[in-house]
N, C-alpha and C positions, 0 to 999 in steps of 0.2 A: 368563443364558447359561453360567454356570459359570466355573471358573478359566481364565484365558487360556492359550494354547499357549506353548511355549518360544519365545523370540525367535529369529529367523533369524540368519544370520552377521553378526558385527560388522565393519563396514568401517572402515579407518583404518590408519595405518602401524604395522608391527610392530617395526621397528628405529628407535629414536629417538636423538637427541642429548640431552645433559643440559640441563635447565632451559629447554626450549622452551615458550613459551606459545602458546595458540591452536591446539593440536592437536585435531582433531575426530575423534570416533568416533561411529558411528551405526548404527542398524538400521532395517529397514522396520517400519511400524506392525503391531501384532499385533491381530487381530480381538478385540473386546470388552475390550481393555485400556484402563484409565483412567489408569494411572500406570506408570512404569518406574523401577526402582531400580538405579543404577549403583554399582559399586565399582571402585576403581583400586588399583594396588600401593602399598605403603608408600612415602612420600616424594613421591608424585604428588598433585596437587590438582585437584579438579573446580572449574572457574571458573564455569561456568553450564551450564544444560540439565538438571540433575537433575530427574527426573520426566517427562522427554520422551524422544523417540526419538533425540536427538542431544545429545552433551555436548562441551564444550570444556575441555581440560585443560592443565595445566602438567606437563611430565615431571619425573621425579626426577633424582637424581644417577646417575653412572655406576655400573652394577651393581645399581640398584634395579629389578630385573626382577620380573615376576610376571604376573598375569592381570587384564585388564579384564573384569568380569562385568556382566551385566544380566539382570534379571527383569522380567516383565510382571505387573501386578496389577490387580485390581478388588475390589469389595466381597465377592466370593465366595472370594478367595484369591490366592495368588501362584504363578506358574509356577516350574518349575525354572530354574536359570540357564543362560545361554549364555556362553561365555568366549572371549577372544582372548589368547593369550600374547604379551607385549611385552617388549622388552629396551631398556635404556639403554646405548648404546655409550660408550666413553671419549670425552672431549671433545677439543677442538682440541689437537694436540700442542704440547709446549714448543718454544721456540726452539732450534735446533741449537746445539751447542757450537762451539768454535773450529774453523775450517777448517784442516786440515793440508795442507801442500804448499809448494812453493818460491815465495817472494814476488818474488824477482828472477830473471827469465828471460832467455834469449837469444832472438833472433828465430826464428820459424818452427820451434820445437823441438816435435817430436811426442812422444806417449806420456807427457805430464806428468800426474801423478795428484794430485787434490785430493779430500779426504774429510772426513767428520765421523763421530763416533760415532753409532750407531743411536739414534734418539729413541723412547722408549716410545710405543706406540699409533700411530706414523706408518706409513702404508701407501705413501706416495710422497714423493719429494723433488724439488723444482723448482730447477734451477741456472740461473744466468745468468753469462756471461763478458763481458769487455770487447769492444767492437766490434773486429772483425778477428781475434779468437780464435775457435776452433771446438771444440765438444764432439764428440769422436769415439767415445765409449762411456760407458755407465753412467748416462745421463740417467734420472731416476726412482728411482735408488738412492742410497745414502749415499756413493758414491764415483764420481767421473767421471774420464775420461781426456780431455785436451785437446791441441790444437795451439796454440802461442802465436802472437800476431800479430807484426807488423813493429815495428821500433824506434819507440818513442814511443807505441805503442798501449797505454797504461797504463789502469788502472781498478780495478774491484772484481769479485771473484768472489763471488757471493752464493748462498745456499741457504735454502729454506724447507722445513718438514716439513708434510705434510698428511694428512688422512683425510676420511671422509665428513662429519665435523662441522666442518671448517674448515681453515685454513692458519695456520701459526705466523708470527711475525715473522721477519725475515731475519737470518741471520748473514753477515758479510762478511769478506773478506780483500783488502787492497789489494795489487795486483800491478803490477810495472814491467817493461817490456821494455827491456833495455839495448842499447847499440849492438852490432852484430855483430862478428865477428872483424875486427881491423884489416887 
């Protein structure tokens, strides 16, 4: 029957996190093809499926971007390749550094700011405050504005940094609400 046609579109995720195993890329079967040859970017590994219409891979490290390619073959020859451009995003962000802000507060004080230095590759920040306190602005960013709680509503302000690959460990600051004005 002659050399097989070029394989159709490769399905699978184009943006990946580093070092993920079990990531599947596949194509529809090509008429008259008896084997398929897959190639992945440097740093990626084909775990199984070479020679078939579907492979399972382990992604490379952040920045090991490139193309996944596949050709269809038989005893008469090999098709031209089809390819899918893939990227490996930065991994889970590092734990945020020390939280800056006032550790000893007066009751029901508004406009109190707590912040951390920006964390590389973080796209969001998740803050928690002690029970009775409220976040009034900045949630999702590296700096929040809060209203403190009543006397004795002590606890920790915590923050994590996140992106599509995961969430960091938390950084925390112990805070205390002092008695109000005598």
